C-alpha positions as CSV (number, residue, x, y, z in Angstrom):
1,M,0.0,0.0,0.0
2,P,1.6,3.4,-0.9
3,A,2.6,5.7,1.9
4,P,0.0,8.2,2.8
5,K,0.4,11.7,1.4
6,D,0.6,14.7,3.6
7,P,-2.7,16.7,3.9
8,T,-3.0,19.4,1.4
9,P,-4.9,22.8,2.0
10,D,-7.7,21.2,0.0
11,N,-8.0,18.4,2.4
12,V,-8.0,20.7,5.3
13,I,-10.8,22.8,3.8
14,A,-12.9,19.8,2.9
15,L,-12.5,18.4,6.4
16,S,-13.4,21.7,7.9
17,R,-16.6,21.8,5.8
18,Y,-17.5,18.3,6.9
19,R,-17.1,19.2,10.5
20,A,-19.1,22.5,10.0
21,Q,-22.0,20.3,8.5
22,L,-22.1,18.2,11.7
23,G,-22.1,21.3,13.7
24,R,-25.1,22.6,11.8
25,G,-26.9,19.4,12.5
26,K,-27.1,18.0,9.0
27,R,-27.8,14.2,9.2
28,L,-24.8,13.2,7.1
29,R,-23.0,10.0,8.1
30,R,-19.6,11.0,9.1
31,S,-18.0,8.0,7.2
32,E,-19.7,9.2,4.0
33,A,-18.6,12.8,4.6
34,I,-15.0,12.0,5.1
35,M,-14.8,9.6,2.2
36,A,-16.1,12.5,0.0
37,T,-13.1,14.6,0.8
38,P,-10.5,15.0,-2.1
39,N,-7.9,12.9,-0.2
40,P,-9.7,10.7,2.3
41,E,-6.6,8.9,3.4
42,A,-4.9,12.0,4.5
43,A,-8.1,13.3,6.1
44,I,-8.6,10.1,8.1
45,R,-5.0,10.2,9.4
46,A,-5.5,13.8,10.4
47,L,-8.4,13.0,12.7
48,P,-7.9,12.6,16.5
49,G,-8.4,9.0,17.6
50,D,-11.6,9.6,19.5
51,E,-13.2,11.3,16.5
52,L,-12.2,8.3,14.3
53,Y,-13.8,6.0,16.8
54,Y,-17.1,7.7,16.6
55,I,-16.9,7.6,12.8
56,V,-16.1,3.9,12.8
57,H,-18.6,3.1,15.5
58,E,-21.4,5.0,13.7
59,A,-20.9,2.9,10.5
60,G,-20.0,-0.3,12.4
61,P,-16.5,-1.7,12.5
62,R,-17.0,-4.2,9.7
63,D,-18.6,-1.6,7.4
64,A,-16.0,1.0,8.2
65,L,-12.9,-1.2,7.3
66,D,-12.2,0.9,4.3
67,I,-11.8,3.9,6.7
68,L,-10.0,1.9,9.4
69,V,-7.2,0.7,7.1
70,H,-5.9,4.3,6.7
71,A,-5.6,4.6,10.5
72,T,-2.3,5.0,12.3
73,P,-1.3,2.7,15.2
74,A,-1.9,5.6,17.6
75,Q,-5.3,6.2,16.1
76,L,-6.2,2.5,16.3
77,Q,-4.9,2.4,19.9
78,V,-7.5,5.1,20.9
79,V,-10.2,3.3,18.9
80,L,-9.6,0.1,20.8
81,D,-9.5,2.0,24.1
82,F,-13.0,3.0,23.3
83,G,-14.2,-0.2,21.7
84,L,-12.8,-3.0,23.7
85,W,-13.2,-2.1,27.3
86,E,-16.2,-2.5,29.6
87,R,-15.3,-0.7,32.8
88,D,-11.9,-2.2,33.9
89,E,-12.2,-5.4,31.7
90,I,-12.1,-6.2,28.0
91,S,-15.4,-7.4,26.8
92,P,-15.1,-10.9,25.1
93,A,-18.0,-10.1,22.6
94,R,-16.3,-6.8,21.5
95,L,-12.8,-8.4,21.4
96,S,-14.2,-11.2,19.2
97,E,-15.6,-8.7,16.8
98,W,-12.6,-6.5,16.6
99,L,-10.3,-9.4,16.1
100,E,-12.3,-10.5,13.1
101,V,-12.3,-6.9,11.7
102,L,-8.5,-6.4,12.2
103,A,-7.8,-9.7,10.6
104,E,-9.4,-8.6,7.4
105,A,-6.9,-5.8,7.0
106,P,-3.9,-6.2,4.6
107,P,-1.0,-8.1,6.2
108,D,1.5,-5.2,6.2
109,K,-1.1,-3.0,7.8
110,I,-1.7,-5.5,10.5
111,G,2.0,-5.6,11.2
112,E,2.2,-1.9,11.4
113,W,-0.7,-1.8,13.8
114,I,0.7,-4.5,16.1
115,A,4.1,-2.8,16.3
116,G,2.5,0.5,17.4
117,L,-0.1,-0.8,19.9
118,D,0.6,-1.3,23.7
119,V,2.6,-4.4,24.0
120,E,0.6,-5.3,27.1
121,L,-2.7,-5.1,25.1
122,V,-1.4,-7.3,22.3
123,G,0.0,-9.8,24.8
124,L,-3.4,-9.9,26.6
125,L,-5.2,-10.5,23.4
126,L,-3.0,-13.5,22.6
127,L,-3.4,-15.0,26.1
128,K,-7.2,-14.6,25.9
129,T,-7.4,-16.3,22.6
130,S,-4.6,-18.9,22.4
131,R,-1.9,-20.9,24.2
132,V,1.7,-20.6,23.2
133,Y,4.0,-23.7,23.1
134,D,7.8,-23.1,22.9
135,L,9.2,-26.1,21.0
136,S,12.6,-25.7,22.6
137,E,10.9,-26.7,25.8
138,G,8.9,-29.7,24.6
139,E,6.2,-30.8,22.1
140,P,2.6,-29.5,22.2
141,P,-0.2,-31.9,23.1
142,D,-1.4,-34.3,20.5
143,E,-4.9,-32.6,20.2
144,P,-5.4,-28.8,20.1
145,E,-8.1,-26.9,22.1
146,G,-8.7,-25.0,18.9
147,I,-6.5,-24.9,15.9
148,F,-2.8,-25.5,15.8
149,Y,-0.6,-22.8,14.1
150,P,3.1,-23.7,13.7
151,T,5.0,-20.3,13.4
152,P,7.1,-19.9,10.2
153,D,10.3,-19.9,12.1
154,R,9.4,-23.4,13.6
155,L,10.1,-22.1,17.1
156,F,6.5,-22.1,18.5
157,V,3.2,-23.7,18.0
158,I,0.1,-21.6,18.7
159,D,-3.0,-23.4,19.9
160,A,-5.7,-20.8,18.9
161,H,-8.8,-21.6,20.8
162,G,-10.4,-18.2,20.3
163,L,-13.2,-16.7,22.5
164,P,-16.3,-18.7,23.5
165,D,-19.2,-17.9,21.3
166,G,-21.8,-20.1,23.2
167,E,-21.3,-23.1,21.0
168,G,-19.0,-25.6,22.4
169,A,-17.7,-28.8,20.9
170,D,-20.0,-31.7,20.3
171,A,-19.8,-33.5,23.6
172,E,-21.4,-36.7,22.2
173,S,-18.8,-37.0,19.4
174,Q,-16.0,-36.5,21.9
175,A,-17.4,-39.0,24.3
176,D,-17.6,-41.8,21.7
177,G,-14.1,-41.2,20.4
178,T,-15.1,-39.7,17.1
179,G,-13.7,-36.3,17.9
180,D,-11.0,-36.5,15.2
181,E,-13.8,-36.5,12.6
182,R,-15.5,-33.3,13.8
183,D,-16.2,-30.4,11.6
184,E,-13.4,-28.1,12.8
185,S,-14.5,-25.0,10.9
186,A,-18.1,-25.4,12.4
187,E,-16.9,-25.8,16.0
188,T,-13.9,-23.4,16.2
189,P,-14.9,-19.8,17.0
190,E,-14.1,-17.3,14.2
191,S,-11.8,-15.4,16.6
192,A,-9.4,-18.4,16.6
193,R,-8.8,-18.1,12.9
194,S,-8.7,-14.2,13.3
195,I,-5.7,-14.4,15.8
196,I,-4.0,-16.9,13.5
197,R,-4.3,-14.4,10.6
198,I,-3.0,-11.5,12.7
199,L,-0.1,-13.6,14.0
200,D,0.8,-14.8,10.5
201,S,0.7,-11.1,9.3
202,L,3.0,-10.1,12.1
203,Y,5.4,-12.8,11.1
204,R,5.5,-11.6,7.6
205,S,5.9,-7.9,8.7
206,D,8.4,-8.3,11.5
207,R,9.7,-11.8,12.7
208,V,11.9,-10.4,15.4
209,L,9.0,-8.6,17.0
210,A,6.7,-11.6,16.7
211,R,9.3,-13.8,18.5
212,R,9.8,-11.3,21.2
213,L,6.1,-10.9,21.7
214,L,5.5,-14.8,22.0
215,V,8.5,-15.2,24.3
216,G,7.2,-12.4,26.5
217,V,3.7,-13.6,26.6
218,R,4.7,-17.0,28.0
219,A,6.2,-15.3,31.0
220,E,3.1,-13.2,31.8
221,L,-0.1,-13.7,33.7
222,P,-3.4,-12.3,32.1
223,S,-4.3,-10.5,35.3
224,G,-0.9,-8.5,35.2
225,L,-1.2,-7.7,31.5
226,Q,-4.8,-6.6,31.9
227,E,-3.8,-4.3,34.9
228,M,-1.0,-2.6,32.9
229,A,-3.1,-2.3,29.7
230,Y,-5.9,-0.7,31.7
231,R,-3.5,1.8,33.2
232,W,-2.2,2.9,29.8
233,R,-5.8,3.1,28.6
234,N,-6.8,5.2,31.5
235,G,-4.1,7.6,30.9
236,R,-5.1,8.2,27.3
237,M,-8.8,8.5,28.2
238,A,-7.9,11.1,30.8
239,D,-6.2,13.1,28.1
240,L,-9.4,13.0,26.2
241,G,-11.5,14.3,29.1
242,F,-12.5,10.8,30.5
243,A,-11.4,11.3,34.1
244,D,-11.2,8.6,36.7
245,H,-14.7,7.6,38.0
246,W,-14.1,9.1,41.5
247,E,-12.6,12.3,40.0
248,A,-15.4,12.6,37.5
249,L,-18.0,12.5,40.2
250,E,-17.1,16.1,40.9
251,V,-19.6,17.1,38.1
252,Y,-22.4,15.9,40.4
253,R,-21.3,17.9,43.5
254,E,-24.1,20.2,44.4
255,L,-23.6,23.9,45.0
256,D,-25.7,26.9,46.2
257,P,-27.9,27.9,43.3
258,A,-27.6,31.6,44.4
259,S,-23.9,31.4,43.9
260,V,-24.3,31.0,40.1
261,R,-24.7,34.3,38.2
262,I,-24.8,35.4,34.7
263,G,-21.6,37.0,33.6
264,E,-19.6,35.5,36.5
265,A,-16.7,34.4,34.2
266,T,-15.6,36.1,31.0
267,G,-12.4,36.1,28.9
268,A,-9.5,33.8,29.9
269,A,-11.2,33.0,33.2
270,S,-14.0,31.3,31.4
271,R,-11.7,29.2,29.1
272,V,-12.8,25.5,29.1
273,R,-11.0,24.4,26.0
274,P,-8.0,22.1,27.1
275,L,-4.5,23.3,26.1
276,H,-1.6,21.7,24.7
277,G,1.8,22.0,26.4
278,D,2.7,24.9,24.2
279,G,-0.5,26.8,25.0
280,R,-2.3,26.3,21.8
281,P,-6.0,25.2,22.1
282,S,-6.4,21.5,21.8
283,D,-8.4,20.1,18.9
284,S,-8.4,16.6,20.2
285,L,-12.0,16.3,21.7
286,R,-15.0,15.3,19.6
287,A,-18.6,14.9,20.4
288,P,-20.6,11.7,20.3
289,T,-23.2,11.6,17.6
290,A,-25.9,11.4,20.2
291,L,-24.8,14.8,21.6
292,A,-24.7,16.5,18.2
293,E,-28.1,15.1,17.2
294,R,-29.7,16.2,20.4
295,L,-28.4,19.8,20.0
296,S,-29.2,20.2,16.4
297,G,-32.4,22.2,15.8
298,G,-33.5,21.7,19.4
299,T,-36.2,23.8,21.1
300,S,-35.2,23.4,24.7
301,P,-33.7,26.3,26.6
302,F,-30.2,25.2,26.4
303,S,-30.4,24.3,22.8
304,R,-31.9,27.7,21.9
305,A,-29.2,29.5,23.8
306,V,-26.4,27.4,22.1
307,A,-28.1,28.4,18.7
308,G,-27.8,32.0,19.7
309,L,-24.1,32.0,20.1
310,T,-22.6,34.0,17.2
311,T,-18.9,34.4,17.5
312,P,-16.6,31.5,16.4
313,D,-14.7,31.7,19.7
314,D,-17.9,31.3,21.8
315,V,-19.0,28.4,19.7
316,A,-15.6,26.7,19.8
317,E,-15.3,27.1,23.5
318,L,-18.8,25.8,24.2
319,H,-18.1,22.8,21.9
320,F,-15.1,21.6,23.7
321,A,-16.7,22.3,27.1
322,L,-19.6,20.2,26.1
323,V,-17.6,17.4,25.0
324,A,-15.3,17.5,28.1
325,L,-18.5,17.6,30.3
326,S,-20.0,14.6,28.3
327,N,-16.9,12.6,28.9
328,R,-16.9,13.3,32.6
329,V,-20.5,12.5,33.0
330,L,-20.1,9.2,31.1
331,A,-17.1,8.4,33.3
332,A,-19.0,9.3,36.5
333,D,-21.8,7.1,35.4
334,R,-19.4,4.3,34.4
335,V,-20.9,4.2,30.8
336,T,-18.7,2.7,28.1
337,P,-18.6,5.1,25.0
338,G,-19.5,2.1,22.8
339,D,-22.8,1.4,24.6
340,D,-25.0,3.5,22.3
341,D,-28.3,3.1,24.4
342,A,-26.6,4.0,27.7
343,V,-24.6,6.9,26.1
344,S,-27.8,8.4,24.5
345,A,-29.7,8.1,27.8
346,V,-26.9,9.7,29.9
347,L,-26.3,12.5,27.4
348,G,-30.0,13.1,27.2
349,R,-30.2,13.5,31.0
350,M,-27.1,15.8,31.0
351,L,-28.7,18.1,28.4
352,S,-32.0,18.1,30.3
353,T,-30.1,19.1,33.5
354,L,-28.5,22.0,31.5
355,D,-32.0,23.0,30.3
356,I,-33.1,23.3,34.0
357,A,-30.1,25.5,34.9
358,V,-30.6,27.8,31.8
359,E,-34.3,28.1,32.5
360,F,-33.6,29.0,36.3
361,L,-31.2,31.7,35.3
362,A,-33.0,33.1,32.2
363,H,-36.6,33.4,33.6
364,G,-37.8,33.1,30.1
365,D,-35.6,35.8,28.6
366,D,-33.7,34.4,25.6
367,E,-31.0,37.0,25.7
368,R,-30.3,36.2,29.4
369,A,-30.1,32.5,28.4
370,I,-27.6,33.1,25.7
371,E,-25.5,35.2,28.0
372,A,-25.7,32.5,30.7
373,V,-24.4,29.9,28.3
374,R,-21.7,32.3,27.0
375,S,-20.4,33.5,30.3
376,I,-20.9,30.6,32.8
377,P,-18.7,27.5,32.5
378,V,-20.8,24.6,31.3
379,V,-19.7,22.5,34.3
380,R,-21.1,25.0,36.7
381,L,-24.3,25.2,34.7
382,F,-24.5,21.4,35.0
383,R,-23.9,21.4,38.7
384,L,-26.6,24.1,39.0
385,G,-29.1,21.9,37.4
386,V,-28.0,18.9,39.5
387,S,-28.5,21.1,42.6
388,L,-31.9,22.2,41.7
389,V,-33.1,18.6,41.2
390,G,-31.1,17.8,44.4
391,K,-33.5,19.9,46.4
392,V,-36.3,17.6,45.5
393,K,-34.1,14.6,46.3
394,Q,-33.4,16.2,49.8
395,L,-37.0,16.8,50.5
396,A,-38.0,13.2,49.6
397,R,-35.1,11.8,51.8
398,A,-36.1,14.0,54.7
399,L,-39.7,12.8,54.5
400,E,-38.6,9.2,54.2
401,R,-36.2,9.2,57.0
402,K,-37.5,11.8,59.5
403,G,-41.4,11.7,58.9
404,P,-43.6,10.8,61.9
405,F,-43.9,7.2,60.6
406,A,-40.4,6.7,59.3
407,A,-39.8,3.9,61.9
408,L,-42.3,1.8,59.9
409,G,-40.2,1.9,56.7
410,P,-41.2,3.0,53.2
411,G,-44.2,0.7,53.0
412,L,-46.5,3.1,54.7
413,F,-46.6,5.6,51.8
414,E,-49.4,5.1,49.3
415,D,-48.5,3.7,45.9
416,I,-48.2,7.0,44.1
417,D,-46.3,8.6,46.9
418,A,-43.9,5.6,47.2
419,A,-43.3,5.7,43.4
420,V,-42.4,9.4,43.5
421,I,-40.1,9.0,46.4
422,E,-38.4,6.0,44.9
423,A,-37.7,7.8,41.6
424,V,-36.4,11.0,43.0
425,T,-34.1,9.5,45.7
426,R,-32.0,7.5,43.3
427,P,-28.3,8.4,42.8
428,R,-29.5,10.0,39.5
429,P,-33.1,11.2,40.3
430,A,-35.7,10.5,37.6
431,F,-39.0,12.2,37.1
432,P,-42.0,9.8,37.5
433,A,-44.1,10.1,34.4
434,L,-47.2,9.3,36.4
435,L,-47.1,13.0,37.4
436,D,-47.4,13.9,33.7
437,D,-50.6,14.7,32.0
438,P,-51.7,12.3,31.0
439,P,-49.9,10.0,33.5
440,K,-47.7,7.3,32.2
441,A,-46.1,4.2,33.8
442,S,-42.6,5.2,33.0
443,E,-39.8,7.6,34.0
444,R,-37.7,10.3,32.4
445,P,-35.1,12.8,33.3
446,F,-36.0,16.0,35.0
447,A,-36.2,18.5,32.1
448,S,-37.7,21.8,33.3
449,M,-38.4,23.9,36.4
450,A,-42.1,22.7,35.9
451,D,-40.9,19.1,36.5
452,V,-39.2,20.3,39.7
453,A,-42.3,22.1,40.8
454,R,-44.6,19.1,40.0
455,A,-42.3,16.7,41.9
456,T,-42.1,19.1,44.9
457,A,-45.9,19.4,44.9
458,A,-46.2,15.5,44.9
459,L,-43.8,15.3,47.8
460,K,-45.8,18.0,49.7
461,E,-48.9,15.8,49.3
462,A,-47.0,12.8,50.7
463,A,-45.9,14.9,53.6
464,A,-49.5,16.2,54.0
465,A,-50.7,12.6,54.1
466,Q,-48.3,11.8,56.9
467,A,-49.2,14.9,58.9
468,L,-53.0,14.3,58.4
469,L,-52.5,10.8,59.8
470,Y,-50.8,12.1,62.8
471,G,-53.5,14.7,63.3
472,L,-56.1,11.9,63.1
473,G,-54.5,10.3,66.2
474,V,-52.6,7.5,64.3
475,R,-49.2,6.7,65.9
476,P,-46.6,4.1,64.9
477,E,-47.4,2.1,68.0
478,H,-51.0,1.8,67.1
479,I,-50.3,-0.3,64.0
480,H,-50.4,-3.9,65.1
481,T,-50.1,-7.1,63.3
482,D,-53.3,-8.4,64.7
483,A,-55.2,-6.2,62.3
484,V,-55.9,-7.0,58.6
485,A,-56.7,-4.8,55.6
486,A,-60.3,-5.6,54.5
487,T,-63.2,-4.4,52.4
488,P,-66.9,-4.8,53.2
489,A,-67.4,-7.2,50.4
490,G,-66.1,-10.5,51.6
491,M,-63.6,-8.9,53.9
492,Q,-60.6,-10.7,52.3
493,S,-57.6,-10.4,54.5
494,T,-54.1,-9.5,53.2
495,D,-50.7,-9.4,54.7
496,G,-49.2,-6.5,56.6
497,G,-47.7,-5.1,53.4
498,A,-51.1,-3.8,52.3
499,I,-51.3,-1.3,55.2
500,D,-50.5,2.2,53.9
501,A,-51.5,5.8,54.8
502,G,-54.7,5.4,52.8
503,V,-55.8,2.4,54.7
504,L,-55.0,4.0,58.1
505,A,-56.7,7.2,57.1
506,R,-59.9,5.6,56.0
507,T,-60.0,3.4,59.2
508,A,-59.7,6.5,61.3
509,L,-62.2,8.4,59.3
510,V,-64.8,5.6,59.4
511,G,-64.4,5.5,63.2
512,R,-64.9,9.2,63.6
513,L,-67.9,9.3,61.2
514,L,-69.7,6.6,63.1
515,A,-69.3,8.5,66.4
516,P,-72.0,10.9,67.4
517,D,-71.2,14.5,67.1
518,S,-71.4,15.1,70.8
519,S,-69.8,12.0,72.1
520,S,-68.0,8.9,70.8
521,K,-68.7,5.3,71.6
522,R,-65.0,4.6,70.5
523,D,-61.8,5.3,72.4
524,P,-60.3,8.9,72.2
525,P,-58.5,9.6,68.9
526,M,-55.1,9.0,70.4
527,S,-56.1,5.4,71.0
528,F,-56.5,4.7,67.3
529,Q,-57.4,1.1,66.6
530,P,-58.8,-1.1,63.8
531,L,-62.6,-1.3,63.2
532,T,-64.7,-4.2,64.4
533,T,-66.8,-6.1,61.8
534,D,-70.0,-4.6,63.4
535,E,-68.6,-1.1,62.7
536,L,-67.8,-2.0,59.2
537,R,-71.3,-3.2,58.6
538,E,-72.8,-0.2,60.2
539,F,-70.8,2.1,57.9
540,E,-71.8,0.1,54.9
541,A,-75.5,0.5,55.8
542,L,-75.0,4.3,56.2
543,T,-73.5,4.7,52.8
544,R,-75.6,2.2,50.8
545,V,-78.0,3.9,48.4
546,Q,-81.5,2.9,49.3
547,G,-83.3,1.0,46.7
548,S,-80.3,0.2,44.6
549,K,-80.1,-3.4,43.3
550,D,-76.4,-3.4,42.8
551,H,-75.6,-2.2,46.4
552,T,-74.4,1.2,45.2
553,M,-72.4,3.1,47.9
554,K,-72.4,6.9,48.3
555,L,-71.5,9.3,51.1
556,T,-74.4,11.5,52.1
557,E,-73.8,15.3,52.1
558,K,-73.8,15.3,55.8
559,L,-71.1,12.5,56.1
560,T,-69.1,14.3,53.4
561,R,-69.2,17.6,55.3
562,K,-68.2,15.8,58.5
563,A,-65.2,14.0,56.9
564,K,-64.0,17.3,55.4
565,G,-64.3,18.9,58.8
566,I,-62.3,16.2,60.5
567,L,-59.5,16.4,58.0
568,D,-59.5,20.2,57.9
569,A,-59.0,20.2,61.6
570,A,-56.1,17.7,61.3
571,A,-54.3,19.6,58.4
572,P,-51.2,21.7,59.2
573,E,-51.5,25.2,58.0
574,A,-48.2,25.1,56.0
575,L,-49.5,22.3,53.9
576,A,-53.1,23.3,53.6
577,E,-53.3,23.1,49.8
578,A,-51.5,19.7,49.7
579,A,-53.7,18.4,52.5
580,R,-56.9,19.4,50.7
581,K,-56.0,17.3,47.7
582,V,-55.1,14.3,49.9
583,A,-58.4,14.8,51.8
584,E,-60.3,14.7,48.5
585,R,-58.6,11.4,47.6
586,W,-59.3,9.9,51.0
587,I,-62.9,10.9,51.1
588,A,-63.4,9.6,47.6
589,G,-62.2,6.2,48.9
590,L,-65.0,6.0,51.5
591,A,-67.8,5.1,49.1
592,P,-67.4,2.5,47.8
593,L,-65.2,1.8,50.8
594,E,-61.6,0.9,49.9
595,P,-59.5,-1.3,52.2
596,V,-59.6,-0.5,55.9
597,L,-58.1,-2.1,59.0
598,V,-60.3,-4.7,60.7
599,R,-59.6,-6.1,64.1
600,R,-59.1,-9.9,64.0
601,P,-62.0,-11.7,66.0
602,A,-60.8,-13.1,69.2
603,T,-60.4,-17.0,69.1
604,K,-61.8,-19.1,71.8
605,A,-59.4,-21.4,73.6
606,P,-60.0,-25.1,72.8
607,R,-61.8,-27.0,75.6
608,R,-59.7,-29.4,77.5
609,G,-60.4,-33.0,77.4
610,R,-61.2,-34.9,80.6
């Protein structure tokens, strides 16, 4: 293959146009765009490794081989840094795919790549896919685990077993001694043949390097090679903005929202573009496709503000800041860049968090939004959004841990309250879509101040429910296991997990509604206890519509007024509006009567025999 030519001015201009098209949001596949340049080979070799990865990944490694064959070893190393690893381990499935792709390259290209990759990584790939036998120390076994490959120098025999693909050898044929007649091509993973092609290409390119590699591999353990390969990989990823997980968590550290002000940083103080050692702005960071697509033509507060930036310097600074932030958020969430679904979800949540921050600062003023994006470091904008959602999380945690019934655990909350609290108290809070209009049985990221307000209102209702219960005289010590949740029709008992705030509230309300206005046959409110079956039948009779054949139940106007009065008296003034909504829900559950606590009937002791 002829040596690559140096980029010409035409190449640079064409590549710049290709990048500009992406920046404007045109849905042009990057692989097609770069192959359309006057000198694709030079344009490819001019790309940073991470940008090359996104191009290859977008097209798929197999379909992008015509691009990959022009990559330098340094570029391929970064591509493999992105493509092979899953947290701190190499993914067998990804390794198998990449071995097959690399094996399809021309032999001299394979040799060039292997010579330029981390020797620890190459050694690890060999140990994961084959066993090396040094003929100077003895003969290999009679039967290979995979495929025997005698090296051209007759010094080694490689038993290439490849990576498991879920299809093992035919156990029956091995058991009856017919293993020699097995169809080797059908049973041996393709990765075994791939590693043989790669080794053979390396021998053709550089026999000395191949021998040194095989000698060195035999003296190493996979764990040691993996640790060193991972260290080298982490260093390169850090250079690209992918910080260590614990360091990257800094982007989620909350701050005081009042401390973030429009115009707080301008000029050099607001620079977010990483610098080379000589002080020149770095051009090494590139955005995942998911980020570019979400920003293109968006109507959210942050997207509109980005579209309003006019100077090239502002656009460039924001571009690099966003990519650096994206990389840190992915690192903090332990998301592998090659996991498209996870990357898209995390970046979507990141942009939604930025939307909240911009909306909070701009108050609906587009000019203020543009100035906020221009003058506030994007990391601080993100932390502002995290902090605003964090206020909701803190409220939910306080209610869950310090409420009047916290000792009873999370099971006391009604279903909708429990779902809201569970969603917003996660490490990365989610907005429960059951609060949307119309409600949905799903979750999504917090995306606006309205979402923050709706979630806060829902938590206030949950708090009001707890306060109302307390005002009705219910105490944690009143909730006994000798009571069952039951309904009038059939009174089917359930386990203790069915007891929630609604069950307790209806039980207390029914008892209060049955009591005369002037006096009560029941114990004082502070002595809350389950209903008796007689009380349950009495309340059923009071709410049954006379003359109805289907036993229709309905509260009379008098009972409704009385129930409202009882709940109004128990409601705290600070949560009056939230308490009103809870009261409406509870009163609606009185007719027809939803589950209430019913006292278990006393059991008679068996008579002793004589």
